[in-house]
N, C-alpha and C positions, 0 to 999 in steps of 0.2 A: 535293467532293474535298478542299477545304481542311480541313473539319471532320474528315474521315476521317484526314487526315495528322496533324492536331493530336492526335486521340485515340490514333493509333498511336505518335507520339513520346512522348506522355504515358505510355502503357503501358510503353514502353522505359525511361523514367525511373524509374517505380515499380518495375519488376522489377529494374533494375540497383541501385537504392538498397537493395532488400531483400536483396541477395546477401551483404552483410556488415553485420550489425547486431545489437546486443545491448542489454540494459538499461543498461549503462555508457555505450554510445554515445549513447543518447537522453538520458540524464542530463546528460552533458557538453555536449550540444547545447542546453542551456537547459531541461531537463525537458520536452522536446517530443515525448514518445512519442505524444501524442494526434494530432499532425499529420504524423508521419513514418511511413513504411511500413517495418516491420522485424519480425523474428521475435518480438520481445518483445510485439507486439500480440496474440499468440494468448492471452495471459492475460486480457486484457480483452475481446477479440473471438475466441472459440474457433473461429469459422469460418476464421480465418487459418491454422490449423494445417495445412489442406490444401495451402498454398503452401510449407510447410517440412518435407518428408519427409526422413527419413534424416539427421538432424542429431544431433550430440553437443553438449550445452550445459552450461556451468558458470558460476555467479555466485558471486563471493567478495568479501567486504567486511570491513573492520575493525570497523565499527559500524553497526547493533547486532549484530555478530557473526553475519551471515547468510551461509549457504552453501547453494547449490542445484546439483544436477546432474540431468541428464535426457537422454533420448533420444526422438526422434520416429521412429517406424517406419512404413513404408508396406507394405501388404499388397495382394495381388490386383491383378495388372497390368491385367487386362481391365476391372475395375470397382474402381479403387483406393480404399482408405480408409486413414486415418492415425491412429495411436495415439501420443500423447505421454505418457511416464511420467517423473515428477519426484519426487525425494525431497530433503528439505532439513532443515537444522538451524537453528532460530530459538529461542534459549533464553528469549525474553521473551514467548512465547505464554502466554496465560492469560485468565481471565474478567475483563475490564476495562470500565470506563466510557469515556466519550468523551475523558477527559483522562489515561487510563492508571491511574486508581485501581483497585486490584485488588478486584473485587467480592466474590470468594469469601472474602477475608480482611480486607477493609477496610484493605488496605495500599497499596503502590505498585507499579506496573509500567509498561507502555507499550502503547498501542493506537492504531490509526487506522481509518478506514473501509475496507471491502474494497477490495483492489487499491491502497490508498493513493491513491485517485483525486483527492482534493483535498489539503488540507494537514492538519496536526494539528488535532484538534477542541479547542474550549475545554474548560476543566477545571471540576471540581466539588470542593468541600472536604468530605471526610468528617470531617476533624478539627474543623471548625467546628460539627459536631453533637455534639461531646463524646464521640466513640466511639473515641478513640485507645486506650483500654484494652481494646477488644474485638478488637484485632488479635492474631493468633497470635504465638508467639515469633518472633524475627527469622530463625531458621533455617528456619522453617516456610513456605517460599515455593514455590508452584507454578512460578514462573519459573525455579527451579533444578532442575526435575524432568525435564529433557531430553525435551520433548514429541516425539512421533512424528508426522511430517507426510508425507502422500502426496497427490499431485496427478496426476490423469489427465485427458487431453484427447482426445476422439474426434472425427474429422471425416470427412465424405464428401459427395458431391454429393447434393442433395435438391431436387427441383423445379427443376432448372436452376441452382441457386445452391449455394455452398459452405456446408454446415451444420456446426456444431460444438457439442459438449456437453462440459462440464468438471465434474469432481467432485473436491473437495478435503476431506480429513479430517485433523484435528489432534486428538490424544489425549494425555493425560498423567495420571499418578496418583502419589500420594505418601502415605507413612504415617510418622508420627513416634512414637518410643517413648522416653520419658524415664526412664532408669534411675537418675538421681541422686536424692538425698534433698532437694535444694534446691527450695524452693517456686517454681513457675512459675505466674503468675496468669492465663495465657492459653492456651487450646486445646492443652493438653498431650495427647499421644497422639492427635492428630487424624488422621483419614483424609480424604484429599482426592482428587478426580479432576476432570478438565476435558475437555470435548469441544466441537468446533466443526466444522461441516460447511458447505461452500459449493458450491452448484450454479450452473452458468453455461450460458447458451445464446447462440449467435451465428449470424448470417447474413452472408455476404460475397458481393458480386457476383462471379460466377465468371469471366467473360470477361476483364475488365480490372482487377478489384478496386477499382472506383471508389467503393464505399460499404461501410460496416460498420455492423452493429447488434449490440448486446450487452445481455444481461440477467443479473444476478447476484443470488442470494439466499443469505444466510448466516444460520445459526441455531446456537445453542450453549447451553451450560449447565454446571453443575458440581455436585459434592457436597462438603460440608464438615461432617463429623460426628465425634463421639467414638466410642470402641470399642463403646459400647452402642447405636450407631445413632441417637443423638439429634442433630438438626441444629442447628448453630450458625447457619446461614443457608441460603437457597436462592434460585434465580433468580426474578425477577418480570418476565419479558420479556427476551429476548436475541436480536435479529435485526437485519439490515441488508438493504435492498433497493436495487439500483442499476440504472439503465438509461442507456445512452449510445449515441451514433451520430455518424457523420461522413461527409462526402462530398468526394471529390477532383474538383474542378471545373477541368479543364484549360483554361486561357485561351490559351496559345500554347506553343510548344516549350520555353520557358524558365520559364514561370510556371504554377503550379497553386495554386489557392485551396482551402482546407480548412475550410469551416464545420463546427462540431461543437457538441454539447450533451450534458450529463450531468445526471442528477437522482437523488437518493437520499433515503431515509427510514430511520429506525432507532429502536430502543428498547433500553434497558438498565435493569435494575432488580435490586434485592436486598432480600430480606425477612430481617431479623435477628430471632432469637427470644429475645434477651435472656439472662437467667439460665437455665441448665439444671439440672434438667429443666424444660421449658417448661410449667408447670402453669397459667399465666394469661397472657392476651395483654396485660396492663397494661404490661409493659416491652418489648413487641415494637416494632419500628421498621422502616419501609420507605421506601426512596428509589427513584424511577423517573425515568428520563430519556427524552425523545423528541427526535429530531434530524431536521432537514430541511435539505437542501443542494442547490444546483444550480450549474452552471458553463456559461457560454455564450461562444463566441468564434469567431474566424475566423483561420485561419493561412495561411501561404504557404510553398510550396517553390519556391526559385529556383535555377536552375542557370546561373551566369554563364559557365561554361566547362567543358571536359572535366575529369572527376574532381573537381569542386567542387560543393558544395551549401550553400546558405544557407537557413535557416528562421526564420520569425518568427510569433508568435502573439499576438493582441491580444484580450482578453476581460474578463469580470468574473465574480466568484464571490460566493456568499452562502451562509452556513450558520448555523443557529440550534440551540442545545441548550436545552431547557426541562426543569427538574427540579421534582419535588414530593416533599416529605417528610411522612409521616404517622406517627403513633405512638399508643401506648396512654396511659392516664391517668398512668402513672409517668414519661413522657417530658416534659421541660421544654418548655413551649410555645414557648420562645425558639428551639428547634431545629426547629420545624414551620412549613411554609410553602412558597412557590414561589421559584424562582430561574431566570433565563434569561440566556443570553449569545449574542450574535449578532456575526458578523463579515462585513463587506461590503467587497469589494475592487473598485474601479472606477477605471481598468482595470488589469489586469496586462499586462506585456509580456515575452515570452520570446524570446530571440534565440540563434541558434547558427550556426556555420560549420565546415565541414571542407574540407580540400583536400589533394591528394596532394603529398608532399615527395619521396619516392622511389616506385618502383613497388611497394615492399613496406611503405611507411609513410605514414600520413595524420596530419595535425595537426588538432586540434579545439579549439574554444573556444566558450563560451556563457555565458548568464546570464539572470537575470530581475529585474524590479523592479516594485513597485507604484507607480503614477504619482500620480494626483490624490487618491485617497481610499483609506485602509486603516483603516476605522472599526471599533473594537471596543467594543461596548455591553453594559453589565451592568444588569439590572433585577432587584431582589432584595428579599425580605422580611427578609434578614439583614444587609444592608449598604446604604450609600448608593448610589443609582443613579449610574453613571459612564459616560462615553464617552471613548474614547481614539482618537487617530489614530496608528497604528503603521506607519510606512513600513518597507519591508523590501526587501532586494536581496541577490543572491549571484552569484558568478561561478565558472566551472569551466574547467579545462584538462585536456587528455588527448591521448593518442596512440593510433592504431590501427595494428596490425601484421597483415600477411597474407602467408602463405607457402603457395602452392598452395591446399589446401583448409582450411588452418588460419587462424583469425582471432582476434586478441587485442586487446581494447579496455581502456584504462586511464583511470582518473580520478586525475590526478596531484596530489600535494601542491605547491601553488604555491611553497612555500619552497624546493623543489628548484631552481627557476629562479633564485630570489634568492640563496640561500646555497650552492648546489651540494650535492654529497654530503657527509655529515658527516665522512667520513674525509679529505676534501680541505679543507673549510672549518673543521672543528672545531666547527660549530654544532650544539647539541642540538636545534634546531628543524627540522633536515633529516633526522631519523631515518626518517620515513615516505616511502618512494618513491611509493607509490600508496595512495589510500584505498579503491579498489575496482578489481577486475579481472574481465572477462568473457571467456569462451572459447567459440568456436564452431568445430566441425569438421564439414565435409561428408563423410559417410562414403561416398557413392556419387555 
């Protein structure tokens, strides 16, 4: 009887916590989406979409200028299934390596692992290979081509559990025509395109939602050629694979422990064809990266009182990126060899709290820190091996508003608290009221 009561109370806690939640809420609560139950989970665990039918969602942020809107629809009352449809604007999509170097152009951009499930990956230096003159002109950037992004999530009951499938497509294309007589030494009149597809699968325990499993596979590529169809470069591997899981272990009506684990592998590569037309491989050049990462931890959801929630997550992370450069006989051997970077965090601590101020407003605060070790190690044929200890921490502040079926979550600029609004204080540091805002509306 006691175990049944605990499980029932735990279910009530999970369901009530999921009624008002967004990406911004989990961010402000210390980047704790892995251990919190919320609608944002459906992007990592597609099976969760079954718990969030008939919602209108919106995510808006100042940087990196990300905007997303979507609707989850429920069909067939007798045997219901849910379809989530999302469109977004993210100008910095493109073919990138693990530090954001633009592979299709040997330029710069930004990238992380799928779902941004860990942190930013270490970087690789294209310019150390002496290829800065192989980049296209500064205006020739796929990151400015307004890529089109569509994300679908489908969910239904399968074998007694909640099953989910997600499909995401990003596409962009760009063509440059130089009508001037000024000599441009790089990729004039280039034609470029980029594609990236992500498939996801998820299972969630149907009766109480006490566990989630998720699998994600991303693959992509690009074209980068002149009007005659000659390739400046082409992909040499472009994929990421990630698996994750978590379990909500209800210990008593106030405490739920959440052990969780994630694992990922990936590859990025680019083959450059040197001078065009490519009549000989002597000046060809290739760089390939492989990446391995994992995250293991145990979190806690604690409800000290009515309309209050505290969360904490303790764990460790490791990821490694290893690259190898090869080239023809015309390539300086100084630029050929191997390079690896690894990052080990032991442990990290993430904390968050929210509580009701008024029946229409909650206050939230959170943060994270790396405690004993945050070791960054470089082993390279191109530079002296190095090891750094790089401690890091950050804090967040936000408010949650809810009126009827409408929920708004904000990630506030802390300077607002210190300086007030700029029209009152005159401070130029208080111009930004919020860094990020999320909206959720329950349609039915």
